[in-house]
C-alpha positions in Angstrom: -2.4 15.4 -14.4 -1.7 12.3 -15.8 -1.4 9.3 -13.7 0.3 6.1 -14.9 -1.2 3.3 -12.7 1.5 0.7 -12.5 -0.9 -2.4 -11.5 1.4 -5.1 -9.8 0.6 -7.9 -7.9 3.2 -9.8 -6.1 3.5 -13.0 -4.7 3.0 -13.4 -0.9 6.5 -15.0 -0.6 8.1 -12.7 -3.0 6.4 -9.7 -0.9 7.6 -11.0 2.6 10.9 -11.7 1.3 11.3 -8.0 -0.1 10.1 -6.8 3.1 11.6 -9.0 5.5 14.7 -6.6 6.0 12.9 -4.2 8.0 13.6 -4.6 11.8 10.6 -5.9 14.1 9.1 -3.6 16.6 8.1 -0.7 14.1 4.9 0.9 14.8 2.4 2.3 11.7 3.6 5.9 11.5 2.8 7.0 7.8 0.2 4.4 6.5 -2.8 5.9 5.4 -6.4 3.8 5.5 -7.9 4.3 2.0 -11.8 4.1 1.4 -13.8 5.6 -1.1 -14.0 9.2 0.6 -10.4 9.9 0.5 -9.3 7.5 -2.6 -8.9 10.1 -5.0 -7.2 13.1 -3.0 -4.5 10.4 -1.3 -3.6 8.9 -4.6 -2.9 12.9 -6.4 -1.2 13.4 -3.1 2.2 11.7 -4.0 4.1 11.0 -6.9 3.8 7.3 -5.6 1.6 5.7 -3.6 2.3 1.9 -2.5 -1.1 0.2 -1.7 -1.8 -2.9 0.4 -5.2 -4.5 -0.1 -5.7 -7.0 2.7 -8.4 -9.0 4.2 -8.3 -9.8 7.9 -9.8 -13.5 7.6 -6.1 -14.0 5.4 -3.3 -15.6 6.8 -1.1 -13.7 4.3 -2.6 -10.6 4.7 -2.4 -10.5 8.4 1.4 -11.4 7.8 1.8 -8.6 5.8 0.0 -5.9 7.4 2.8 -5.5 10.3 5.5 -5.7 7.3 4.2 -3.5 5.1 3.5 -0.8 8.1 7.3 -1.2 9.5 8.6 -1.1 6.0 6.3 2.6 5.8 7.8 3.7 9.1 11.4 2.8 8.1 10.8 4.6 4.7 9.5 7.9 6.4 12.5 7.7 8.8 15.1 7.5 6.1 13.6 9.5 3.4 11.4 12.2 5.3 11.3 14.5 2.1 10.2 12.1 -0.5 7.0 12.2 -2.1 5.9 8.6 -1.1 2.7 7.1 0.4 2.0 3.8 1.9 -1.8 2.9 2.3 -4.0 -0.1 3.3 -7.1 -1.3 2.4 -9.3 -3.0 4.7 -10.9 -4.9 1.6 -13.6 -6.5 3.5 -14.6 -3.4 5.1 -14.1 -1.3 1.8 -15.2 -3.5 -0.7 -16.0 -1.4 -2.9 -12.3 -0.3 -3.2 -11.0 -3.6 -3.8 -13.5 -4.0 -6.4 -12.9 -0.5 -8.1 -9.2 -2.2 -8.5 -10.1 -5.6 -9.4 -8.8 -7.0 -6.3 -10.1 -10.5 -5.3 -7.3 -12.2 -4.0 -5.1 -11.5 -0.6 -3.0 -9.8 0.0 -2.5 -7.8 -3.3 -0.3 -4.9 -3.8 -0.5 -1.9 -6.0 1.5 0.9 -6.9 0.8 4.4 -8.3 2.8 6.7 -9.8 2.5 10.2 -11.8 4.4 10.6 -14.7 6.2 14.2 -14.4 5.5 16.7 -16.6 2.4 15.6 -17.6 
């Protein structure tokens, strides 16, 4: 199966504005922690995979993480049958994953999409 990877790096402000419409207080249900052991399996498990690369030392990452988790929870509640995975990479602990995708600024978001019929 051919996989088309759309590499999208969003600015911190644009990302926070995009996801800020989700209500506060929603948990992290439905967010997958990515590492080198589960990376290929997760990327092949859904038609769309949203990945947020974060670093705990980065204040923008600390702001993004709960918003990303809220968005994932809300998405899964409202769209339970869709083939979408929301994943987080702790880029400090999982530096090999960040390096594989040339991530060196935080937070960075990337999207992986399956091309139908390929």
